[in-house]
VODO-449191 format. One record per residue (C-alpha): chain; z negated, x, y; residue number from 1. Coordinates in steps of 0.02 Angstrom, whole numbers. Layout:
residues N
+-------+--------+--------+--------+-----+
! chain !     up !   east !  north !   n !
+-------+--------+--------+--------+-----+
!     A !      Z !      X !      Y ! NUM !
...
+-------+--------+--------+--------+-----+
END
This chain:
residues 346
+-------+--------+--------+--------+-----+
! chain !     up !   east !  north !   n !
+-------+--------+--------+--------+-----+
!     A !   1301 !  -2021 !   1234 !   1 !
!     A !   1377 !  -1865 !   1335 !   2 !
!     A !   1208 !  -1846 !   1438 !   3 !
!     A !   1095 !  -1877 !   1277 !   4 !
!     A !   1181 !  -1729 !   1183 !   5 !
!     A !   1191 !  -1618 !   1347 !   6 !
!     A !   1023 !  -1649 !   1369 !   7 !
!     A !    977 !  -1606 !   1185 !   8 !
!     A !   1085 !  -1431 !   1203 !   9 !
!     A !    997 !  -1394 !   1353 !  10 !
!     A !    823 !  -1442 !   1305 !  11 !
!     A !    882 !  -1319 !   1122 !  12 !
!     A !    937 !  -1181 !   1233 !  13 !
!     A !    773 !  -1187 !   1323 !  14 !
!     A !    676 !  -1174 !   1165 !  15 !
!     A !    751 !  -1058 !   1092 !  16 !
!     A !    745 !   -945 !   1230 !  17 !
!     A !    553 !   -963 !   1255 !  18 !
!     A !    538 !   -948 !   1098 !  19 !
!     A !    618 !   -761 !   1074 !  20 !
!     A !    580 !   -715 !   1254 !  21 !
!     A !    415 !   -789 !   1262 !  22 !
!     A !    318 !   -612 !   1210 !  23 !
!     A !    453 !   -492 !   1298 !  24 !
!     A !    344 !   -451 !   1438 !  25 !
!     A !    184 !   -504 !   1392 !  26 !
!     A !    120 !   -292 !   1378 !  27 !
!     A !    200 !   -268 !   1551 !  28 !
!     A !    121 !   -435 !   1638 !  29 !
!     A !    -55 !   -340 !   1583 !  30 !
!     A !    -50 !   -169 !   1631 !  31 !
!     A !    -29 !   -109 !   1453 !  32 !
!     A !     74 !     50 !   1400 !  33 !
!     A !    227 !     -9 !   1265 !  34 !
!     A !    364 !     42 !   1200 !  35 !
!     A !    498 !    -83 !   1295 !  36 !
!     A !    568 !   -223 !   1160 !  37 !
!     A !    732 !   -300 !   1147 !  38 !
!     A !    750 !   -485 !   1167 !  39 !
!     A !    772 !   -584 !    996 !  40 !
!     A !    778 !   -405 !    899 !  41 !
!     A !    599 !   -352 !    973 !  42 !
!     A !    603 !   -155 !    900 !  43 !
!     A !    711 !   -176 !    760 !  44 !
!     A !    859 !    -65 !    828 !  45 !
!     A !    705 !     78 !    832 !  46 !
!     A !    678 !     50 !    646 !  47 !
!     A !    850 !     42 !    580 !  48 !
!     A !    879 !    213 !    658 !  49 !
!     A !    918 !    371 !    527 !  50 !
!     A !    726 !    429 !    588 !  51 !
!     A !    573 !    433 !    471 !  52 !
!     A !    460 !    306 !    504 !  53 !
!     A !    318 !    414 !    560 !  54 !
!     A !    426 !    509 !    707 !  55 !
!     A !    411 !    314 !    756 !  56 !
!     A !    264 !    281 !    756 !  57 !
!     A !    227 !    450 !    851 !  58 !
!     A !    347 !    402 !    975 !  59 !
!     A !    223 !    252 !    972 !  60 !
!     A !     48 !    314 !    979 !  61 !
!     A !     94 !    441 !   1109 !  62 !
!     A !    181 !    320 !   1241 !  63 !
!     A !     27 !    369 !   1347 !  64 !
!     A !    -69 !    521 !   1267 !  65 !
!     A !   -236 !    447 !   1405 !  66 !
!     A !   -244 !    269 !   1331 !  67 !
!     A !   -357 !    195 !   1223 !  68 !
!     A !   -228 !     67 !   1186 !  69 !
!     A !    -52 !     44 !   1200 !  70 !
!     A !     70 !    -98 !   1151 !  71 !
!     A !    217 !   -114 !   1021 !  72 !
!     A !    281 !   -236 !    923 !  73 !
!     A !    309 !   -305 !    732 !  74 !
!     A !    472 !   -339 !    747 !  75 !
!     A !    471 !   -465 !    870 !  76 !
!     A !    265 !   -487 !    866 !  77 !
!     A !    152 !   -402 !   1020 !  78 !
!     A !     46 !   -282 !    945 !  79 !
!     A !   -100 !   -171 !   1001 !  80 !
!     A !   -120 !    -21 !    937 !  81 !
!     A !   -298 !     61 !    951 !  82 !
!     A !   -314 !    235 !   1008 !  83 !
!     A !   -484 !    270 !   1084 !  84 !
!     A !   -617 !    303 !    915 !  85 !
!     A !   -765 !    208 !   1014 !  86 !
!     A !   -649 !     52 !   1025 !  87 !
!     A !   -603 !     65 !    853 !  88 !
!     A !   -765 !     77 !    787 !  89 !
!     A !   -817 !    -66 !    886 !  90 !
!     A !   -688 !   -191 !    814 !  91 !
!     A !   -709 !   -109 !    626 !  92 !
!     A !   -889 !   -110 !    630 !  93 !
!     A !   -992 !   -211 !    770 !  94 !
!     A !   -869 !   -349 !    806 !  95 !
!     A !   -768 !   -351 !    649 !  96 !
!     A !   -825 !   -529 !    601 !  97 !
!     A !   -702 !   -582 !    729 !  98 !
!     A !   -537 !   -464 !    666 !  99 !
!     A !   -563 !   -468 !    484 ! 100 !
!     A !   -431 !   -588 !    451 ! 101 !
!     A !   -253 !   -496 !    446 ! 102 !
!     A !    -98 !   -598 !    516 ! 103 !
!     A !    -26 !   -719 !    394 ! 104 !
!     A !    119 !   -625 !    297 ! 105 !
!     A !    170 !   -714 !    141 ! 106 !
!     A !     91 !   -858 !     51 ! 107 !
!     A !     44 !   -859 !   -144 ! 108 !
!     A !    128 !   -999 !   -161 ! 109 !
!     A !    314 !   -892 !   -120 ! 110 !
!     A !    260 !   -731 !   -187 ! 111 !
!     A !     71 !   -706 !   -314 ! 112 !
!     A !    103 !   -509 !   -313 ! 113 !
!     A !     80 !   -507 !   -110 ! 114 !
!     A !      1 !   -671 !    -72 ! 115 !
!     A !   -142 !   -683 !   -169 ! 116 !
!     A !   -187 !   -463 !   -125 ! 117 !
!     A !   -338 !   -445 !    -41 ! 118 !
!     A !   -215 !   -391 !    123 ! 119 !
!     A !   -158 !   -596 !    129 ! 120 !
!     A !   -328 !   -649 !     90 ! 121 !
!     A !   -423 !   -734 !    255 ! 122 !
!     A !   -595 !   -796 !    279 ! 123 !
!     A !   -735 !   -808 !    139 ! 124 !
!     A !   -588 !   -781 !      4 ! 125 !
!     A !   -563 !   -627 !     71 ! 126 !
!     A !   -755 !   -590 !     85 ! 127 !
!     A !   -769 !   -645 !   -102 ! 128 !
!     A !   -635 !   -531 !   -175 ! 129 !
!     A !   -686 !   -397 !    -58 ! 130 !
!     A !   -865 !   -381 !   -123 ! 131 !
!     A !   -792 !   -402 !   -301 ! 132 !
!     A !   -696 !   -236 !   -269 ! 133 !
!     A !   -786 !   -113 !   -174 ! 134 !
!     A !   -885 !    -89 !   -308 ! 135 !
!     A !   -758 !      5 !   -386 ! 136 !
!     A !   -754 !    143 !   -239 ! 137 !
!     A !   -925 !    174 !   -279 ! 138 !
!     A !   -956 !    369 !   -319 ! 139 !
!     A !  -1000 !    320 !   -510 ! 140 !
!     A !   -864 !    229 !   -519 ! 141 !
!     A !   -763 !    353 !   -449 ! 142 !
!     A !   -825 !    486 !   -571 ! 143 !
!     A !   -784 !    383 !   -706 ! 144 !
!     A !   -610 !    366 !   -646 ! 145 !
!     A !   -579 !    551 !   -593 ! 146 !
!     A !   -614 !    575 !   -787 ! 147 !
!     A !   -423 !    474 !   -795 ! 148 !
!     A !   -359 !    550 !   -664 ! 149 !
!     A !   -398 !    750 !   -729 ! 150 !
!     A !   -324 !    698 !   -904 ! 151 !
!     A !   -165 !    645 !   -797 ! 152 !
!     A !   -177 !    810 !   -708 ! 153 !
!     A !   -193 !    919 !   -864 ! 154 !
!     A !    -24 !    813 !   -925 ! 155 !
!     A !     61 !    861 !   -778 ! 156 !
!     A !     12 !   1042 !   -773 ! 157 !
!     A !     51 !   1041 !   -967 ! 158 !
!     A !    230 !    984 !   -933 ! 159 !
!     A !    264 !   1099 !   -786 ! 160 !
!     A !    204 !   1253 !   -889 ! 161 !
!     A !    327 !   1200 !  -1040 ! 162 !
!     A !    485 !   1156 !   -939 ! 163 !
!     A !    630 !   1283 !   -974 ! 164 !
!     A !    668 !   1407 !   -834 ! 165 !
!     A !    841 !   1338 !   -809 ! 166 !
!     A !    758 !   1175 !   -765 ! 167 !
!     A !    613 !   1238 !   -657 ! 168 !
!     A !    724 !   1187 !   -477 ! 169 !
!     A !    675 !   1001 !   -480 ! 170 !
!     A !    653 !    864 !   -336 ! 171 !
!     A !    475 !    887 !   -296 ! 172 !
!     A !    453 !    705 !   -206 ! 173 !
!     A !    540 !    631 !   -403 ! 174 !
!     A !    381 !    728 !   -488 ! 175 !
!     A !    258 !    688 !   -386 ! 176 !
!     A !    310 !    509 !   -381 ! 177 !
!     A !    293 !    512 !   -562 ! 178 !
!     A !    115 !    595 !   -563 ! 179 !
!     A !     69 !    475 !   -457 ! 180 !
!     A !    136 !    292 !   -542 ! 181 !
!     A !     47 !    378 !   -717 ! 182 !
!     A !   -126 !    394 !   -608 ! 183 !
!     A !   -101 !    225 !   -545 ! 184 !
!     A !    -59 !    146 !   -724 ! 185 !
!     A !   -206 !    206 !   -805 ! 186 !
!     A !   -343 !    183 !   -656 ! 187 !
!     A !   -289 !     -3 !   -594 ! 188 !
!     A !   -186 !    -61 !   -745 ! 189 !
!     A !   -293 !     41 !   -907 ! 190 !
!     A !   -123 !     86 !   -965 ! 191 !
!     A !    -54 !    247 !  -1019 ! 192 !
!     A !    144 !    281 !   -973 ! 193 !
!     A !    183 !    487 !   -958 ! 194 !
!     A !    316 !    461 !   -840 ! 195 !
!     A !    331 !    635 !   -867 ! 196 !
!     A !    410 !    640 !  -1024 ! 197 !
!     A !    463 !    472 !  -1028 ! 198 !
!     A !    553 !    431 !   -873 ! 199 !
!     A !    630 !    265 !   -904 ! 200 !
!     A !    478 !    180 !   -979 ! 201 !
!     A !    469 !      3 !   -883 ! 202 !
!     A !    307 !     46 !   -798 ! 203 !
!     A !    384 !    171 !   -665 ! 204 !
!     A !    550 !     75 !   -667 ! 205 !
!     A !    471 !    -84 !   -610 ! 206 !
!     A !    352 !     -8 !   -508 ! 207 !
!     A !    472 !    117 !   -426 ! 208 !
!     A !    576 !    -45 !   -414 ! 209 !
!     A !    444 !   -135 !   -281 ! 210 !
!     A !    426 !     20 !   -169 ! 211 !
!     A !    578 !     27 !   -135 ! 212 !
!     A !    622 !    -24 !     33 ! 213 !
!     A !    828 !    -43 !     17 ! 214 !
!     A !    939 !   -138 !    157 ! 215 !
!     A !    881 !   -327 !     44 ! 216 !
!     A !    698 !   -274 !     61 ! 217 !
!     A !    724 !   -241 !    243 ! 218 !
!     A !    812 !   -390 !    283 ! 219 !
!     A !    664 !   -504 !    186 ! 220 !
!     A !    545 !   -406 !    274 ! 221 !
!     A !    617 !   -446 !    444 ! 222 !
!     A !    655 !   -643 !    407 ! 223 !
!     A !    458 !   -657 !    327 ! 224 !
!     A !    401 !   -551 !    517 ! 225 !
!     A !    508 !   -650 !    640 ! 226 !
!     A !    528 !   -844 !    533 ! 227 !
!     A !    415 !   -861 !    393 ! 228 !
!     A !    451 !  -1046 !    429 ! 229 !
!     A !    612 !   -989 !    373 ! 230 !
!     A !    551 !   -909 !    227 ! 231 !
!     A !    463 !  -1029 !    158 ! 232 !
!     A !    593 !  -1141 !    159 ! 233 !
!     A !    724 !  -1014 !     66 ! 234 !
!     A !    580 !   -994 !    -48 ! 235 !
!     A !    604 !   -814 !    -18 ! 236 !
!     A !    513 !   -676 !   -131 ! 237 !
!     A !    499 !   -529 !   -111 ! 238 !
!     A !    514 !   -465 !   -299 ! 239 !
!     A !    621 !   -562 !   -435 ! 240 !
!     A !    571 !   -663 !   -585 ! 241 !
!     A !    599 !   -499 !   -704 ! 242 !
!     A !    499 !   -373 !   -593 ! 243 !
!     A !    333 !   -520 !   -592 ! 244 !
!     A !    338 !   -566 !   -770 ! 245 !
!     A !    310 !   -365 !   -811 ! 246 !
!     A !    161 !   -358 !   -698 ! 247 !
!     A !     88 !   -517 !   -781 ! 248 !
!     A !    140 !   -492 !   -944 ! 249 !
!     A !     57 !   -299 !   -913 ! 250 !
!     A !    -94 !   -384 !   -845 ! 251 !
!     A !   -121 !   -526 !   -969 ! 252 !
!     A !    -81 !   -429 !  -1127 ! 253 !
!     A !   -214 !   -286 !  -1085 ! 254 !
!     A !   -353 !   -415 !  -1064 ! 255 !
!     A !   -335 !   -502 !  -1201 ! 256 !
!     A !   -330 !   -351 !  -1317 ! 257 !
!     A !   -478 !   -289 !  -1237 ! 258 !
!     A !   -546 !   -451 !  -1255 ! 259 !
!     A !   -526 !   -455 !  -1446 ! 260 !
!     A !   -571 !   -279 !  -1504 ! 261 !
!     A !   -704 !   -251 !  -1365 ! 262 !
!     A !   -629 !   -118 !  -1278 ! 263 !
!     A !   -705 !    -58 !  -1090 ! 264 !
!     A !   -637 !     73 !   -997 ! 265 !
!     A !   -673 !    158 !   -818 ! 266 !
!     A !   -545 !     42 !   -707 ! 267 !
!     A !   -522 !    -76 !   -598 ! 268 !
!     A !   -447 !   -206 !   -728 ! 269 !
!     A !   -614 !   -203 !   -787 ! 270 !
!     A !   -732 !   -205 !   -664 ! 271 !
!     A !   -602 !   -360 !   -631 ! 272 !
!     A !   -643 !   -424 !   -808 ! 273 !
!     A !   -844 !   -390 !   -807 ! 274 !
!     A !   -827 !   -529 !   -661 ! 275 !
!     A !   -789 !   -681 !   -756 ! 276 !
!     A !   -915 !   -812 !   -776 ! 277 !
!     A !  -1043 !   -710 !   -695 ! 278 !
!     A !  -1161 !   -821 !   -579 ! 279 !
!     A !  -1100 !   -795 !   -397 ! 280 !
!     A !   -968 !   -699 !   -435 ! 281 !
!     A !   -774 !   -783 !   -376 ! 282 !
!     A !   -679 !   -835 !   -538 ! 283 !
!     A !   -526 !   -723 !   -540 ! 284 !
!     A !   -371 !   -814 !   -602 ! 285 !
!     A !   -228 !   -683 !   -688 ! 286 !
!     A !   -145 !   -708 !   -544 ! 287 !
!     A !   -290 !   -638 !   -417 ! 288 !
!     A !   -299 !   -496 !   -547 ! 289 !
!     A !   -132 !   -474 !   -546 ! 290 !
!     A !   -112 !   -444 !   -371 ! 291 !
!     A !   -253 !   -340 !   -342 ! 292 !
!     A !   -191 !   -217 !   -474 ! 293 !
!     A !    -18 !   -226 !   -391 ! 294 !
!     A !    -70 !   -206 !   -206 ! 295 !
!     A !   -171 !    -48 !   -270 ! 296 !
!     A !    -18 !     34 !   -354 ! 297 !
!     A !    112 !    -19 !   -198 ! 298 !
!     A !    -17 !     52 !    -79 ! 299 !
!     A !    -49 !    216 !   -176 ! 300 !
!     A !    116 !    265 !   -252 ! 301 !
!     A !    220 !    314 !    -87 ! 302 !
!     A !     89 !    368 !     25 ! 303 !
!     A !     14 !    473 !    -95 ! 304 !
!     A !    144 !    551 !   -187 ! 305 !
!     A !    235 !    609 !      7 ! 306 !
!     A !     63 !    684 !     39 ! 307 !
!     A !     83 !    784 !    -93 ! 308 !
!     A !    243 !    824 !    -75 ! 309 !
!     A !    208 !    883 !    122 ! 310 !
!     A !     55 !    979 !     45 ! 311 !
!     A !    172 !   1078 !    -91 ! 312 !
!     A !    287 !   1120 !     39 ! 313 !
!     A !    144 !   1195 !    177 ! 314 !
!     A !    100 !   1293 !     34 ! 315 !
!     A !    256 !   1359 !    -35 ! 316 !
!     A !    292 !   1416 !    156 ! 317 !
!     A !    129 !   1482 !    192 ! 318 !
!     A !     63 !   1648 !     82 ! 319 !
!     A !   -101 !   1642 !    160 ! 320 !
!     A !   -144 !   1463 !    119 ! 321 !
!     A !    -68 !   1496 !    -44 ! 322 !
!     A !   -203 !   1642 !    -73 ! 323 !
!     A !   -337 !   1574 !     33 ! 324 !
!     A !   -290 !   1392 !   -104 ! 325 !
!     A !   -301 !   1509 !   -243 ! 326 !
!     A !   -471 !   1578 !   -200 ! 327 !
!     A !   -547 !   1417 !   -211 ! 328 !
!     A !   -494 !   1376 !   -348 ! 329 !
!     A !   -525 !   1529 !   -456 ! 330 !
!     A !   -706 !   1504 !   -354 ! 331 !
!     A !   -730 !   1314 !   -405 ! 332 !
!     A !   -670 !   1358 !   -592 ! 333 !
!     A !   -806 !   1510 !   -602 ! 334 !
!     A !   -935 !   1400 !   -542 ! 335 !
!     A !   -884 !   1254 !   -671 ! 336 !
!     A !   -906 !   1381 !   -801 ! 337 !
!     A !  -1050 !   1468 !   -764 ! 338 !
!     A !  -1129 !   1274 !   -759 ! 339 !
!     A !  -1056 !   1223 !   -914 ! 340 !
!     A !  -1144 !   1374 !   -996 ! 341 !
!     A !  -1322 !   1336 !   -929 ! 342 !
!     A !  -1281 !   1168 !   -982 ! 343 !
!     A !  -1247 !   1233 !  -1172 ! 344 !
!     A !  -1397 !   1334 !  -1168 ! 345 !
!     A !  -1524 !   1199 !  -1129 ! 346 !
+-------+--------+--------+--------+-----+
END
């Protein structure tokens, strides 16, 4: 009995050793430049430092400036980062069929918002949904959405212009975040929320909650990445039922209202609605539509607002850039005004 327990313990230790150490030296064995990981925790020590993720990305990318690709770890899983443009073209174009699937991350039964999104789908289902969403980014569709974006931009400008002088010192990340939420709400979900004047609207509150990578979210990410079987066992989900129910109710209500009243808008939700019942088109459930619209929000919120922040900072500290930008804007406005006058005379 004692020997059996001892052998089981040894087997367990060896199994854990193999599980956690099997990938530690994989890049070293193949002579690939890489960031050395730690056993069990991988590169977590880099991620929990008080430094922007962009600095870690720069460190990772420049580990060897002459290499066509370098190695890193997605927490504990080995990942190859491409640096050579020609190699990137080969993988994303010529040999795309071999590399089209994203890694298995979140099962749709665990989290509908993530699990049914384009980034989580694989194989034929991925092809079908991608083919359905691609028309949303054609020039004609983008022109329609640009009108919606312009309306948000005009409201944004009016709000800032009417702000009292004593309130004109503001946190721009928050301001640009509210503008970005308004744009995504109207372009993806087909709703107007005006987060500038109504900062406590449900869309902004729940939306920003999903984009907040706090310690709880980080720990969930860690479990999903390192031990997906444990995440399934624990029935982990990134977002609470309140958030999921909000986005579900929003999409269901919008679709029902449009169907009943014959409303048509140039947004992503409309594109998915129009695919229903078409021959040769995949049937999209409410969950499918919610997930695609949600991932549009999640992918665009932080990235867009951060880019606008950086751009505003650079413009503010470089007077020559301000002057160049002002001249370009004046030129475009003048050309647009002349074009409108020509059309009106015709």
